[in-house]
C-alpha positions in Angstrom: -16.2 -20.5 5.7 -13.9 -18.8 8.1 -11.5 -21.2 9.8 -11.7 -21.3 13.6 -9.1 -19.1 15.3 -8.0 -19.7 18.9 -7.0 -16.4 20.6 -7.1 -17.9 24.1 -3.4 -18.7 24.3 -2.6 -21.3 21.6 0.6 -20.4 19.8 0.7 -18.8 16.4 3.5 -19.6 13.9 3.8 -17.4 10.8 5.5 -18.6 7.6 6.9 -15.4 6.1 6.5 -13.4 9.4 8.4 -10.4 8.0 5.9 -9.7 5.2 4.1 -6.4 5.4 0.7 -8.0 6.0 1.8 -11.0 8.1 4.0 -8.9 10.4 1.2 -6.5 11.2 -1.1 -9.3 12.5 1.8 -10.8 14.4 2.4 -7.5 16.0 -1.1 -7.3 17.4 -1.0 -10.9 18.6 2.4 -10.3 20.3 1.0 -7.2 21.9 -1.7 -9.4 23.4 1.1 -11.5 25.0 0.1 -14.5 22.9 2.9 -16.9 21.9 4.1 -15.8 18.5 6.8 -17.2 16.3 7.6 -17.3 12.7 10.2 -17.7 9.9 11.4 -15.5 7.1 14.2 -15.7 4.6 15.0 -12.1 5.0 15.3 -10.5 8.4 14.6 -6.8 8.8 13.8 -4.0 11.2 10.2 -5.4 11.1 11.3 -8.8 12.4 13.7 -7.2 14.9 10.7 -5.2 16.3 8.7 -8.4 16.6 11.6 -10.1 18.4 11.7 -7.2 20.9 8.0 -7.9 21.6 8.7 -11.5 22.5 8.2 -13.2 19.1 10.7 -16.0 18.2 11.8 -15.4 14.6 13.8 -18.0 12.5 15.9 -16.8 9.7 15.2 -19.8 7.4 12.1 -21.8 6.4 12.9 -25.4 7.3 10.9 -28.3 8.8 13.2 -28.2 11.8 11.7 -24.9 12.9 8.6 -26.6 14.1 10.6 -28.8 16.5 10.5 -25.7 18.6 7.1 -26.9 19.6 7.9 -30.4 20.5 6.4 -31.2 23.9 4.1 -28.2 23.7 0.8 -27.4 22.1 0.9 -27.5 18.3 0.8 -24.0 16.9 -1.7 -22.5 14.5 0.3 -22.1 11.4 -0.4 -18.9 9.4 0.4 -18.6 5.7 -0.2 -16.1 3.0 -0.9 -16.7 -0.6 2.8 -16.4 -1.3 3.6 -19.6 0.6 3.7 -22.5 -1.9 2.6 -26.1 -1.0 6.2 -27.4 -1.5 7.6 -25.2 1.2 9.3 -27.6 3.6 8.0 -25.8 6.7 4.5 -25.9 5.4 4.8 -29.6 4.6 6.0 -30.3 8.1 3.1 -28.4 9.6 0.7 -30.5 7.6 2.4 -33.7 8.7 2.3 -32.7 12.3 -1.4 -31.9 12.1 -1.1 -28.2 12.9 -4.1 -26.1 12.0 -3.3 -24.2 8.8 -4.7 -20.7 8.6 -4.6 -18.1 5.8 -3.5 -14.7 6.9 -6.9 -13.4 6.1 -8.5 -15.9 8.5 -6.6 -14.4 11.4 -7.4 -10.9 10.3 -11.1 -11.7 9.9 -11.0 -13.2 13.4 -9.5 -10.0 14.8 -12.0 -7.8 12.9 -14.9 -9.8 14.4 -13.6 -9.0 17.9 -13.7 -5.3 17.4 -16.0 -2.8 15.6 -14.0 -3.5 12.4 -13.4 -0.8 9.8 -12.2 -2.6 6.7 -10.8 -0.6 3.8 -11.0 -2.2 0.4 -10.5 -0.9 -3.1 -8.1 -1.4 -6.1 -6.0 1.6 -5.2 -5.4 3.7 -2.2 -6.1 1.1 0.5 -2.9 1.7 2.5 -3.0 5.5 2.5 -6.7 5.5 3.3 -6.5 3.0 6.1 -3.5 4.9 7.5 -5.4 8.1 7.3 -8.5 6.7 8.9 -6.4 5.2 11.8 -4.6 8.5 12.3 -7.8 10.6 12.2 -9.4 8.3 14.8 -6.3 8.4 16.9 -6.2 12.2 16.8 -10.0 12.2 17.7 -9.2 10.3 20.9 -10.8 7.0 19.8 -7.5 5.1 20.3 -7.9 2.6 17.4 -6.1 -0.6 16.7 -4.7 -0.4 13.2 -3.4 -3.0 10.7 -2.2 -1.6 7.4 -0.1 -2.7 4.4 2.5 -0.1 4.9 4.6 1.5 7.6 3.2 4.7 9.0 5.5 7.1 10.9 2.7 8.1 13.4 3.0 4.6 15.0 6.4 3.6 13.7 5.2 0.6 11.8 2.4 -1.2 10.0 0.4 -1.9 13.1 -0.8 -0.2 16.2 -2.5 -1.8 19.2 -5.1 0.6 20.8 -7.5 0.2 23.7 -10.6 1.6 21.9 -13.4 -0.5 20.3 -12.4 0.1 16.7 -9.9 -1.8 14.5 -8.9 -0.3 11.1 -7.7 -2.9 8.7 -6.7 -3.0 5.0 -8.9 -5.4 3.1 -6.9 -7.0 0.3 -8.9 -8.0 -2.8 -5.9 -9.6 -4.7 -6.9 -13.1 -3.7 -10.6 -12.5 -2.9 -10.1 -13.0 0.8 -11.8 -9.7 1.8 -15.1 -11.6 1.6 -14.2 -13.2 4.9 -14.5 -9.9 6.8 -17.7 -9.1 8.7 -17.2 -5.4 9.2 -18.9 -2.7 11.2 -17.9 -0.3 8.4 -16.7 -1.3 4.9 -14.9 1.4 2.8 -14.5 1.0 -0.9 -12.1 3.5 -2.6 -12.5 2.3 -6.2 -12.9 -0.8 -8.3 -10.7 -1.8 -11.3 -9.3 -5.0 -12.7 -5.8 -5.3 -11.3 -5.1 -9.0 -10.6 -5.6 -11.0 -13.8 -3.7 -13.8 -12.1 -6.7 -14.3 -9.8 -9.7 -12.8 -11.6 -10.9 -13.7 -15.1 -12.4 -10.2 -15.7 -13.8 -7.1 -14.1 -17.2 -8.6 -13.5 -15.7 -11.2 -11.1 -13.9 -8.4 -9.2 -17.2 -6.5 -8.8 -18.9 -9.7 -7.4 -16.2 -9.9 -4.7 -16.7 -6.3 -3.7 -20.4 -6.7 -3.7 -20.1 -9.6 -1.2 -17.7 -7.5 0.9 -20.4 -4.8 0.9 -23.1 -7.2 1.9 -21.0 -8.4 4.9 -20.5 -4.8 6.1 -23.1 -3.1 8.4 -22.4 0.2 6.7 -20.7 0.9 3.4 -18.8 4.1 2.6 -17.7 4.5 -1.0 -16.2 6.9 -3.5 -18.9 7.6 -6.1 -16.3 9.2 -8.4 -15.8 5.6 -9.4 -18.8 4.7 -11.7 -18.6 1.0 -10.6 -18.8 1.9 -6.9 -21.6 4.4 -7.7 -23.7 2.0 -9.8 -22.8 -1.5 -8.6 -22.2 -1.0 -4.9 -24.5 2.0 -4.1 -22.8 2.9 -0.7 -24.8 4.0 2.3 -22.5 7.0 2.8 -20.6 8.4 -0.1 -17.8 10.8 -0.9 -16.7 12.6 -4.1 -14.5 15.3 -5.5 -17.5 16.5 -7.6 -20.2 18.4 -5.7 -22.7 17.7 -8.5 -22.8 14.0 -7.8 -24.7 14.6 -4.5 -22.3 12.7 -2.3 -22.6 12.8 1.5 -19.1 14.3 1.7 -17.7 16.5 -1.1 -15.3 19.4 -1.7 -15.1 22.5 -3.8 -12.7 25.5 -4.2 -9.9 22.9 -4.5 -6.3 24.1 -4.8 -3.6 21.6 -5.5 -0.1 22.8 -4.6 3.4 21.5 -4.0 2.8 21.3 -0.2 -0.5 19.6 -0.3 -4.2 20.3 -1.1 -6.6 23.0 0.2 -10.3 22.5 -0.2 -13.7 23.5 1.2 -15.4 20.6 2.8 -19.2 19.8 2.6 -21.4 17.4 4.6 -24.3 17.2 2.2 -25.4 20.8 2.0 -23.6 22.0 5.1 -20.2 23.6 4.8 -17.9 22.2 7.5 -15.0 24.6 6.7 -11.6 24.3 5.1 -9.3 21.3 5.1 -5.6 21.1 4.2 -4.4 17.6 3.2 -0.7 17.2 3.6 -0.4 14.6 0.9 -0.2 15.5 -2.8 -2.7 15.1 -5.6 -6.4 14.6 -6.2 -6.3 10.9 -5.3 -5.1 11.7 -1.8 -7.8 14.3 -1.4 -10.3 11.5 -2.2 -8.6 9.2 0.3 -8.9 12.0 2.9 -12.6 12.3 2.2 -12.9 8.6 3.1 -11.3 9.3 6.4 -13.7 12.2 6.9 -16.7 10.1 6.2 -15.6 7.3 8.7 -14.6 9.8 11.4 -17.8 11.8 11.2 -19.9 8.6 11.3 -18.1 7.7 14.5 -18.7 11.2 16.0 -15.3 12.9 15.6 -15.3 16.7 15.6 -14.5 18.6 12.5 -11.7 20.3 14.4 -9.9 17.0 15.2 -10.3 15.9 11.6 -8.9 19.1 10.2 -5.9 18.9 12.5 -5.2 15.2 11.6 -5.5 15.7 7.8 -3.0 18.5 7.9 -0.4 16.6 9.9 -0.6 13.1 8.5 2.8 12.1 7.0 1.7 9.3 4.8 3.0 5.7 4.6 6.3 4.3 3.4 6.7 3.7 -0.3 3.8 6.1 -1.0 5.6 9.0 -2.6 8.2 8.6 0.1 11.1 11.1 -0.1 14.2 8.9 0.5 16.8 11.7 0.1 18.1 14.6 -1.8 21.7 14.7 -3.2 23.2 17.3 -5.6 19.7 18.8 -6.1 18.3 15.4 -7.2 15.3 14.2 -5.2 14.9 10.4 -4.8 11.2 9.3 -4.4 10.0 5.7 -3.7 6.5 4.8 -4.7 4.6 1.5 -4.8 2.5 2.4 -7.9 2.3 -0.7 -10.1 -1.0 -0.3 -12.0 -1.6 2.1 -14.9 -4.0 4.2 -12.9 -1.6 4.4 -9.9 1.3 5.5 -12.2 -0.8 8.3 -13.7 -1.9 9.8 -10.4 1.6 9.4 -8.9 3.2 11.1 -11.8 0.6 13.9 -11.8 1.4 14.5 -8.1 5.1 14.6 -9.0 4.4 17.2 -11.6 2.8 19.4 -8.8 6.1 19.3 -6.9 8.5 19.4 -9.9 6.7 22.5 -11.4 6.5 23.7 -15.0 8.0 21.0 -17.3 9.2 23.7 -19.7 11.9 24.6 -17.1 15.1 22.6 -18.0 15.9 21.9 -14.4 12.4 20.5 -13.5 12.6 17.0 -15.0 10.6 14.0 -13.8 12.7 10.9 -14.4 10.5 7.8 -13.9 12.1 4.4 -13.3 9.5 1.7 -13.5 9.7 -2.0 -12.7 6.6 -3.8 -14.1 5.1 -6.3 -11.6 3.9 -9.7 -12.7 3.9 -11.0 -16.3 0.1 -11.4 -16.3 -0.6 -7.8 -15.2 2.0 -6.4 -17.7 0.5 -8.4 -20.6 -3.1 -7.6 -19.7 -2.6 -3.9 -19.3 0.2 -3.3 -21.8 -1.6 -0.5 -23.8 -2.7 1.2 -20.5 0.9 1.1 -19.1 2.2 2.6 -22.3 -0.1 5.6 -21.9 0.8 6.1 -18.2 4.0 8.1 -18.5 2.9 11.3 -20.2 3.9 13.4 -17.2 7.4 12.0 -17.1 10.2 13.7 -19.1 12.4 10.6 -19.0 11.3 7.0 -18.6 13.4 4.0 -17.7 11.9 0.5 -17.8 13.4 -2.6 -16.2 12.6 -6.2 -16.9 9.4 -7.6 -15.2 9.4 -8.6 -11.6 7.9 -12.1 -11.7 6.4 -12.2 -8.1 6.7 -16.0 -8.6 4.8 -16.2 -11.9 5.9 -18.2 -14.9 6.5 -16.1 -18.1 4.1 -18.1 -20.2 3.8 -15.3 -22.8 7.6 -14.6 -23.0 7.0 -10.9 -22.4 9.8 -8.6 -21.3 10.1 -5.0 -20.3 11.4 -4.3 -23.8 7.9 -4.7 -25.2 6.7 -1.9 -22.9 9.6 0.3 -24.0 8.7 -0.2 -27.6 5.1 0.9 -27.0 6.0 4.0 -24.9 8.6 5.0 -27.5 5.8 5.4 -30.1 4.5 8.5 -28.4 7.4 9.6 -26.1 11.1 10.2 -26.6 13.8 9.7 -23.9 12.7 6.1 -23.1 15.3 3.6 -22.0 15.5 -0.1 -21.2 17.6 -1.2 -18.3 16.7 -4.9 -17.7 18.5 -5.4 -14.4 19.0 -3.4 -11.2 22.7 -3.4 -11.9 22.0 -1.8 -15.2 19.9 0.9 -13.5 22.6 1.6 -11.0 25.2 2.0 -13.8 22.9 4.3 -15.8 22.0 6.7 -12.9 25.2 8.8 -12.9 24.9 9.2 -16.7 21.2 10.2 -16.6 20.4 12.2 -13.5 21.3 15.9 -13.2 20.6 18.6 -10.6 17.0 19.6 -10.4 15.7 16.1 -11.3 13.0 14.3 -9.4 13.8 10.6 -9.7 10.8 8.4 -9.0 11.3 4.6 -8.5 8.0 3.0 -9.2 6.7 -0.5 -8.7 5.8 -3.2 -6.2 8.9 -5.3 -6.7 12.5 -4.6 -5.5 13.5 -1.7 -7.7 13.7 0.6 -4.6 16.7 -1.4 -3.5 18.9 0.7 -5.8 18.0 3.9 -4.0 20.4 3.6 -1.0 23.3 2.8 -3.2 22.4 5.7 -5.6 22.2 8.1 -2.7 25.5 6.9 -1.4 27.2 7.2 -4.8 25.9 10.7 -5.4 26.8 11.6 -1.9 30.4 10.5 -2.4 30.6 12.6 -5.6 29.0 15.6 -3.9 31.2 15.4 -0.8 34.3 15.6 -3.1 32.9 18.8 -4.6 31.7 20.2 -1.3 28.1 20.4 -2.2 25.1 20.0 0.1 23.8 16.5 0.9 20.5 15.6 2.5 19.9 11.9 3.0 16.7 10.9 4.8 17.0 7.1 4.7 
């Protein structure tokens, strides 16, 4: 049952306020002029932005942080699954008798106050929710948006609008999406991705079926057989016209500057669309946005304009800089399916792999021991589009390594079918290897949900220094 949320003026205190999901909710509450505070071990531009909105942010997680509320109304303390029960600030909140809320409780409460559009699925949630929010914004519907990534169109991971709709990313990783009672529920696809929480795919399907039951209208991608057969959405979308989806495409052209396709609403041709994002997976994500926008009455002209100008979200094939002809790309892909579609999109930009100066160099940091072990054969088959593969050790995300697995195991499996595969266990080892490995014309992709992308700024700076000495062109974006 959903925990009771008080939006009437009682303070909210977030443990881990700088997290991508927590900070988005805090942003919306702060925009409402509600008392918001929180703590995080790592301050960032996100926490700085919250501070500028009036939130009080502590740079440590200590019991003394809650003394801020002495003599005042006790706050509603918001936690994510990442907060452990031995966290001293969490323990102090329990001792003081503060209401303890999961992040998803607060999000569910916000969704209930709007006509909520909740975007669920194993892959594509952030891009799809960002696309939907942007299309509705361009259509004049002024939505509130809460997503799991930063979007340039609203300079962050949240946007407070004045319209009746709230677009939110619905996370299935801990099953909490079943708390959401949505006006529209979107399901992009269903796979087994979180073996730390789900015993098997059947349990994942049950959670999405409950999510669908709690949605007034379900929009789903029927290119996914599980969505097609186990969910049976009210409105559907597909890249295959023969499946009979409500929204589909043909005459598709995938290019290095996006995708062009002819759009159909059942048997009526709506015209042509250009999606600025690369790859078939992003064309599918765009169709989800089309379906939502058309259901809410948006014109095809406003949809076409929005799809062609949407710039994507951070860490979703994000160009971080180009130095000495080497492009540095940051991407969140951490599941075998995500790696495959991301590398396929990279191939579109890199061009013909027979050209010696068109190499794709994939740096991958596996995320969680349980996921790596469960999908080890699938991971080993995910790098066929890469010319060079560099694997680091596994980012634990707080898990114990009960199986004693390391990144070397994945390297050994990939090496059975591909050459040019290397093991660099640490971030320092990756940094040291970059100058030796990368050459002009390379596209360097840094893949994973952990902290591998932290090496990118140093790499750009190092190559920039070398390039400045030789007088070559430098383009640094971030």
